[in-house]
Backbone as CSV, one residue per row, in Angstrom:
resi,resn,N_x,N_y,N_z,CA_x,CA_y,CA_z,C_x,C_y,C_z
1,MET,0.888,-1.082,-0.135,0.136,-0.116,-0.165,0.981,1.182,-0.071
2,SER,0.441,2.186,-0.893,1.310,3.363,-0.889,1.156,4.406,0.364
3,LYS,2.146,5.167,0.553,2.095,6.204,1.806,0.877,6.840,1.515
4,LYS,0.384,7.414,0.243,-0.609,8.239,0.100,-2.046,7.764,0.570
5,ASN,-2.132,6.363,0.045,-3.236,5.451,0.602,-3.310,5.339,1.939
6,THR,-2.216,5.030,2.687,-2.208,4.910,4.185,-2.647,6.173,4.963
7,VAL,-2.267,7.177,4.462,-2.578,8.606,4.885,-4.141,8.720,4.719
8,ALA,-4.543,8.515,3.665,-6.113,8.710,3.401,-6.845,7.851,4.439
9,MET,-6.374,6.588,4.384,-7.314,5.721,5.211,-7.258,6.049,6.709
10,ALA,-6.002,6.681,7.152,-6.076,7.136,8.453,-6.840,8.165,8.840
11,ALA,-6.919,9.039,7.821,-7.835,10.503,7.895,-9.351,9.908,7.915
12,VAL,-9.682,9.001,7.027,-10.864,8.574,7.056,-11.390,7.705,8.359
13,GLY,-10.557,6.955,8.836,-10.631,6.290,10.003,-10.797,7.197,11.248
14,SER,-10.099,8.280,11.321,-10.166,9.326,12.301,-11.588,10.199,12.218
15,LEU,-11.946,10.567,11.151,-13.326,11.044,11.079,-14.464,10.251,11.214
16,MET,-14.234,8.967,11.204,-15.371,7.896,11.452,-15.344,7.936,12.938
17,ALA,-14.259,7.805,13.545,-14.157,7.602,14.969,-14.717,9.108,15.825
18,LEU,-14.245,10.100,15.144,-15.049,11.411,15.688,-16.468,11.477,15.495
19,GLY,-16.927,10.987,14.206,-18.458,11.124,14.205,-18.965,10.220,15.102
20,MET,-18.495,8.974,15.380,-19.200,7.871,16.258,-19.259,8.439,17.771
21,SER,-17.973,9.215,18.006,-18.142,9.866,19.430,-18.864,10.846,19.666
22,MET,-19.087,11.751,18.582,-20.235,12.799,18.758,-21.474,12.087,18.637
23,ALA,-21.710,11.135,17.917,-23.077,10.393,18.134,-23.354,9.804,19.331
24,SER,-22.514,9.249,19.772,-22.680,8.653,21.010,-22.974,9.656,22.131
25,THR,-22.365,10.777,22.049,-22.448,11.844,23.212,-23.982,12.387,23.046
26,GLY,-24.412,12.690,21.752,-25.672,13.164,21.436,-26.792,12.147,22.053
27,ALA,-26.510,10.811,21.941,-27.528,9.752,22.362,-27.621,9.858,23.818
28,ILE,-26.585,10.059,24.615,-26.640,10.059,26.023,-27.266,11.360,26.372
29,ALA,-27.299,12.456,25.683,-27.725,13.586,26.145,-29.362,13.507,25.775
30,ALA,-29.701,12.900,24.790,-30.874,12.516,24.423,-31.752,11.820,25.285
31,GLU,-31.135,10.653,25.795,-31.850,9.801,26.857,-32.366,10.649,27.889
32,LYS,-31.929,11.773,28.426,-32.208,12.433,29.448,-33.700,13.019,29.204
33,ASP,-34.054,13.191,27.876,-35.488,13.685,27.435,-36.207,12.546,27.049
34,MET,-35.980,11.515,27.415,-36.710,10.244,26.822,-37.332,9.484,27.963
35,GLU,-38.339,8.694,27.820,-39.079,7.956,28.801,-39.498,6.628,28.280
36,LYS,-39.804,5.523,29.110,-40.367,4.409,28.645,-41.925,4.508,28.638
37,CYS,-42.580,4.075,27.633,-43.943,4.142,27.218,-44.445,2.706,27.306
38,PHE,-45.228,2.487,28.328,-45.828,0.991,28.366,-47.288,1.084,27.754
39,GLY,-47.800,-0.037,27.168,-49.124,-0.343,26.656,-49.477,0.188,25.478
40,VAL,-48.570,0.641,24.684,-48.859,1.238,23.311,-48.123,0.429,22.269
41,VAL,-47.276,-0.523,22.537,-46.440,-1.174,21.582,-47.198,-2.198,20.697
42,LYS,-46.866,-2.228,19.402,-47.457,-3.462,18.506,-46.573,-4.538,18.951
43,ALA,-47.180,-5.723,18.706,-46.639,-7.104,18.913,-45.264,-6.955,18.155
44,GLY,-44.125,-7.553,18.794,-42.959,-7.592,18.127,-42.277,-6.435,17.914
45,LYS,-42.497,-5.246,18.583,-41.920,-3.798,18.426,-41.383,-3.349,19.742
46,ASN,-41.461,-3.989,20.742,-40.932,-3.532,22.002,-39.558,-3.477,22.120
47,ASP,-39.069,-2.566,22.889,-37.584,-2.002,23.077,-36.820,-2.788,23.884
48,CYS,-37.501,-3.647,24.880,-36.605,-4.367,25.520,-37.371,-5.663,26.379
49,ALA,-36.817,-6.498,26.981,-37.407,-7.556,27.685,-38.563,-7.111,28.449
50,THR,-39.675,-8.270,28.665,-40.763,-8.004,29.473,-40.802,-9.050,30.565
51,ALA,-41.710,-9.094,31.281,-41.944,-10.233,32.220,-42.178,-11.528,31.486
52,THR,-42.960,-11.492,30.351,-43.192,-12.779,29.424,-42.475,-12.794,28.109
53,SER,-41.493,-11.920,27.840,-40.662,-12.072,26.758,-39.131,-11.860,27.014
54,SER,-38.343,-12.370,26.338,-36.965,-12.505,26.769,-36.133,-11.315,26.260
55,CYS,-36.550,-10.686,25.082,-35.584,-9.651,24.645,-36.553,-8.660,23.682
56,ALA,-35.814,-7.696,23.225,-36.507,-6.638,22.232,-37.184,-7.354,21.165
57,GLY,-38.232,-6.747,20.672,-38.851,-7.424,19.552,-39.583,-8.757,19.614
58,THR,-39.976,-8.987,21.009,-40.461,-10.437,21.253,-41.868,-10.322,22.043
59,SER,-42.493,-9.078,21.914,-43.692,-9.125,22.872,-44.748,-9.750,21.919
60,THR,-45.865,-10.201,22.401,-46.578,-11.430,21.717,-48.023,-10.744,21.344
61,GLU,-48.419,-9.590,21.924,-49.647,-8.978,21.734,-49.493,-7.309,21.516
62,ASP,-50.399,-6.777,20.873,-50.521,-5.484,20.797,-50.957,-4.838,22.244
63,ALA,-50.183,-3.610,22.595,-50.637,-2.949,23.870,-50.407,-3.834,25.023
64,GLN,-49.461,-4.562,24.971,-49.141,-5.554,26.032,-48.596,-4.519,27.112
65,LYS,-49.027,-4.763,28.258,-48.966,-3.857,29.603,-47.859,-3.717,30.097
66,ASP,-46.915,-4.648,29.841,-45.427,-4.797,30.390,-44.476,-4.491,29.358
67,ALA,-44.812,-4.335,28.031,-43.943,-3.951,27.052,-43.813,-2.521,26.837
68,PHE,-42.650,-2.042,26.387,-42.606,-0.510,26.305,-41.692,-0.327,25.104
69,VAL,-41.621,1.003,24.784,-40.883,1.521,23.683,-40.502,2.809,24.239
70,VAL,-39.280,3.398,23.922,-38.730,4.669,24.335,-38.997,5.737,23.546
71,MET,-39.618,6.828,23.974,-40.146,7.930,23.134,-39.660,9.206,24.060
72,PRO,-39.929,10.492,23.498,-39.681,11.655,23.931,-40.578,11.722,25.320
73,ALA,-39.983,12.420,26.177,-40.748,12.584,27.520,-41.996,13.426,27.444
74,GLY,-43.079,13.082,27.866,-44.295,13.852,27.827,-45.325,13.380,26.673
75,LEU,-44.693,12.472,25.847,-45.671,12.097,24.679,-46.405,10.789,25.170
76,CYS,-46.064,9.986,26.056,-46.599,8.748,26.508,-47.897,8.995,26.967
77,ASP,-48.052,9.981,27.858,-49.259,10.329,28.445,-50.312,10.875,27.581
78,LYS,-49.975,11.260,26.533,-50.897,11.885,25.372,-51.624,10.688,24.653
79,LEU,-50.894,9.520,24.718,-51.356,8.468,23.763,-52.364,7.623,24.594
80,PRO,-53.452,7.188,24.043,-54.439,6.264,24.622,-53.953,5.009,24.990
81,GLY,-53.916,4.898,26.161,-53.419,3.459,26.761,-52.072,3.644,27.383
82,GLY,-51.342,4.818,27.208,-49.962,4.975,27.447,-49.749,4.994,28.852
83,SER,-48.631,4.645,29.310,-48.326,4.866,30.843,-46.967,4.712,30.954
84,THR,-46.339,5.544,31.775,-44.875,5.611,31.998,-44.643,4.350,33.090
85,GLU,-45.634,3.607,33.595,-45.431,2.477,34.400,-45.975,1.278,33.869
86,ALA,-45.142,0.183,34.146,-45.641,-0.939,33.606,-46.994,-1.704,34.166
87,GLY,-47.966,-2.029,33.498,-49.137,-2.489,33.889,-49.113,-3.877,34.603
């Protein structure tokens, strides 16, 4: 590999690392304005494990009371059947 290619690959790698670093920082900041919303998720679309399913995407029924999806704070209470606490 030529020196020119090596320098270009290093530059691209550095930019990717910087972008991923900034994205993760933004995600952490965004989490503070997010909340779990129970009882509004379609079957198979939950964000995490429930009492009756082992992981994300495994809820078995629509509006399952212990299945949640993460959404912006304040939105859950506006949705029919939405609750910030598991049912």
